[in-house]
C-alpha positions, 0 to 999 in steps of 0.5 A: 829506801830512797825514792829512786829505789822504790822507782827502781823496784816498781820499773823492774816489776813492769820490765821483768814480771811480778817477782821484780818487785821484791828486793834481796835480803841485806841480813847482818848477823851482828843486828838481831832482835834482842831489843824492844823496838827493832825495826826490820823488813817483813818479808814474804820469805828468803829474799821477798822483800817489798814495802812492809816492816814491823817493830818489835814489842818485847826483847829476845825474839831470837827466832827472827834472827837471820830471817829478817833484815834489821835496818833500824831501832826505835829511839823514843817512846812516849808513855804516861804512867799516871793514866794508861787510857789517856789518848795522845791527842788529849795532852799533846803539845808541839814542840814549838809551843813547849821550848823557846826557839833556842831551846827547841833547836838545842833539843832538835839537835840532841834528838838527831845526834842520838838517832844518827848514834843509834843508827851507827850502833845498829850498823856496828860503827860504835859499841853503844848509842851513848858513846861520847868522843874522848875529851883527851884525844886530838886528831891531827891531819895534813902531816908530812909523810917524813913525820914519825910518831916520835916527832909528834910525841916530842912536839905535843908533850910540852902541853902534858903527859902523852899516853899515845902519839900514833900516826895512821899508817897503810896496813900494806906499804906502811906509808903515813896516811897524813894523820894521827891521834894524840891521847893526852893524860888530861883533858886540860893538856888536850885543850891547850895542845888544840889552842896552840897547835892548830895551823902550826908548821910541822916539817914544812906542813901547816897542820890541822888540829881538831878534837877526835871524833873516833870511837876507836878507843871505846871499841878497844875498851868494849871488846876488852871488857866483853873478852873478860866477861866471856873468860870469866864465864867459861872459867871452870872455877866460875862454872863450879860455883854457879852449880853449888847450891847455897846451904840453908 
């Protein structure tokens, strides 16, 4: 919560009484206590969240699901396998003393990126925190509303084989939203298209081209893999095989 949110809670308490110092649950059924390091509100009951939270120390604490608002995940834990009794202050060295300035900046950027990715995974925006943007997909924007998928396919195919050229359209009207994704067979063709096409004219519109940061394709692959796993587990032959005991 922001400082403004805390001030609002305190203000509500003085205006409306002691019960107004709590805020309501924000439970998402997709966020659960399956992983060690889950961070959630330690509420005193339904819709009784205040300022306390907890961090889980083991996996699969399903009995807490849908009772407490999960809002984070611990992304790093320092351990010393050689000596469990060693205190952190005995061997801790500040990051600025362990790395050169340029290395320190790179480490900080990597940690921040990973932390953001974990948050995105927690809220269901990407399937996994280790998801990386595809290296063979371009994002094209500032398109003319008259431009069609076939036009983009024809223009960009001179750089290499294309798997997909798709303009994003309004679900109700079918009108172009002015941007598209181009998926190439190879990373090299994608890089060549980026270098050549950014800022060029298509249907009297100067387009902008960049490497895609979308996780849409990763979500599709994740869902296909999950569906195949569920289907295989529910297959009667698989169930019969699981019930069959090995012969000694």
